[in-house]
C-alpha positions as CSV (number, residue, x, y, z in Angstrom):
1,X,-76.7,-38.8,16.2
2,X,-74.8,-37.3,19.1
3,X,-71.7,-39.4,18.3
4,X,-71.6,-38.0,14.8
5,X,-71.7,-34.5,16.2
6,X,-68.8,-35.4,18.5
7,X,-66.8,-36.7,15.5
8,X,-67.5,-33.6,13.5
9,X,-66.6,-31.3,16.4
10,X,-63.4,-33.1,17.0
11,X,-62.6,-32.9,13.3
12,X,-63.2,-29.2,13.2
13,X,-61.1,-28.7,16.3
14,X,-58.2,-30.6,14.7
15,X,-58.6,-28.4,11.6
16,X,-58.4,-25.3,13.7
17,X,-55.3,-26.5,15.4
18,X,-53.7,-27.4,12.1
19,X,-54.5,-24.0,10.7
20,X,-52.8,-22.0,13.4
21,X,-49.8,-24.2,14.0
22,X,-47.3,-25.1,11.2
23,X,-46.1,-28.1,13.2
24,X,-49.4,-29.8,12.9
25,X,-50.4,-30.8,9.4
26,X,-53.7,-32.2,8.2
27,X,-54.3,-33.0,4.5
28,X,-58.0,-32.0,4.5
29,X,-61.4,-32.3,6.1
30,X,-61.7,-36.0,5.2
31,X,-58.4,-36.7,6.9
32,X,-59.7,-34.7,9.9
33,X,-62.8,-36.9,10.1
34,X,-60.7,-40.0,9.9
35,X,-58.3,-38.7,12.5
36,X,-61.2,-37.9,14.8
37,X,-62.5,-41.4,14.4
38,X,-59.1,-42.9,15.1
39,X,-58.6,-40.6,18.0
40,X,-61.9,-41.7,19.5
41,X,-60.9,-45.4,19.1
42,X,-57.5,-44.7,20.7
43,X,-59.2,-42.8,23.5
44,X,-61.5,-45.7,24.1
45,X,-58.9,-48.4,24.1
46,X,-55.5,-47.1,24.9
47,X,-56.2,-44.0,27.1
48,X,-57.8,-46.0,30.0
49,X,-54.8,-48.3,30.2
50,X,-52.4,-45.3,30.2
51,X,-54.4,-43.6,32.9
52,X,-54.3,-46.6,35.1
53,X,-50.6,-47.2,34.6
54,X,-49.7,-43.5,35.3
55,X,-52.2,-43.0,38.2
56,X,-49.5,-42.2,40.8
57,X,-47.9,-39.6,38.6
58,X,-51.3,-38.1,37.7
59,X,-52.2,-37.8,41.4
60,X,-48.8,-36.2,42.2
61,X,-49.3,-33.6,39.4
62,X,-52.9,-33.0,40.4
63,X,-54.2,-34.2,37.1
64,X,-51.9,-32.2,34.9
65,X,-50.2,-35.4,33.6
66,X,-53.5,-36.1,31.8
67,X,-52.4,-33.6,29.2
68,X,-49.3,-35.7,28.6
69,X,-51.6,-38.7,28.1
70,X,-53.7,-36.8,25.7
71,X,-50.5,-35.8,23.8
72,X,-49.6,-39.5,23.6
73,X,-53.0,-40.3,22.1
74,X,-52.6,-37.5,19.5
75,X,-49.2,-38.9,18.6
76,X,-50.6,-42.4,18.3
77,X,-53.3,-41.0,16.0
78,X,-50.6,-39.2,14.0
79,X,-48.6,-42.4,13.7
80,X,-51.6,-44.4,12.4
81,X,-52.6,-41.6,9.9
82,X,-49.1,-41.3,8.4
83,X,-48.7,-38.3,6.1
84,X,-52.3,-37.3,6.3
85,X,-52.0,-36.1,9.9
86,X,-48.7,-35.3,11.5
87,X,-47.4,-33.6,14.6
88,X,-43.8,-32.5,14.8
89,X,-42.5,-33.3,18.3
90,X,-43.8,-34.2,21.7
91,X,-43.8,-30.6,22.9
92,X,-46.1,-29.6,20.1
93,X,-48.3,-32.6,20.9
94,X,-48.7,-31.3,24.5
95,X,-49.6,-27.8,23.2
96,X,-52.1,-29.3,20.7
97,X,-53.6,-31.5,23.5
98,X,-54.2,-28.5,25.7
99,X,-55.7,-26.5,22.9
100,X,-57.7,-29.5,21.7
101,X,-59.1,-29.9,25.2
102,X,-60.1,-26.3,25.6
103,X,-61.5,-25.8,22.1
104,X,-63.5,-29.1,22.0
105,X,-65.0,-28.5,25.5
106,X,-66.1,-25.0,24.4
107,X,-67.6,-26.2,21.2
108,X,-69.2,-29.2,22.9
109,X,-70.8,-26.9,25.5
110,X,-72.4,-24.7,22.8
111,X,-73.4,-27.5,20.4
112,X,-73.9,-30.8,22.1
113,X,-75.3,-29.7,25.4
114,X,-78.3,-28.0,23.8
115,X,-78.8,-31.1,21.6
116,X,-79.0,-33.4,24.7
117,X,-81.3,-31.2,26.8
118,X,-84.4,-31.7,24.7
C-alpha cells in the first residue's frame, strides 16, 4: 500500500514540475505514473552504481553532487519515456531534480509519515 502512495506522490510531483516549467513536458497523468515507476526502477538499479562511482566527488562537494546524480536519473527516465516525458537540457534536469527532492520530501512528510505511524 505504501509503495503505491510513493508512486502517486512522485507522479503528482512530476506533474507539478511539468506545470510550472515549459522545459519539462509530460503528456498526462498516466504518463506521470509510468514515469514515476520507471524513475523508481532507475533509482533502484542505476543510482547506487552512480553513487559508488562518484563517491569521491560527492564527498568533495559535501553531497551536493547527488543532485547531479538525481538529474541523470531524471534524464534516463526521460530517455526511456520518449515523447511522453521530456526534459530540455541538463541544467533544467538539475533544477527539476532539486525541486523534485524538495516537493516529494514535503509531500511524503505530510502523507506517508502519518500512514506508517499507525
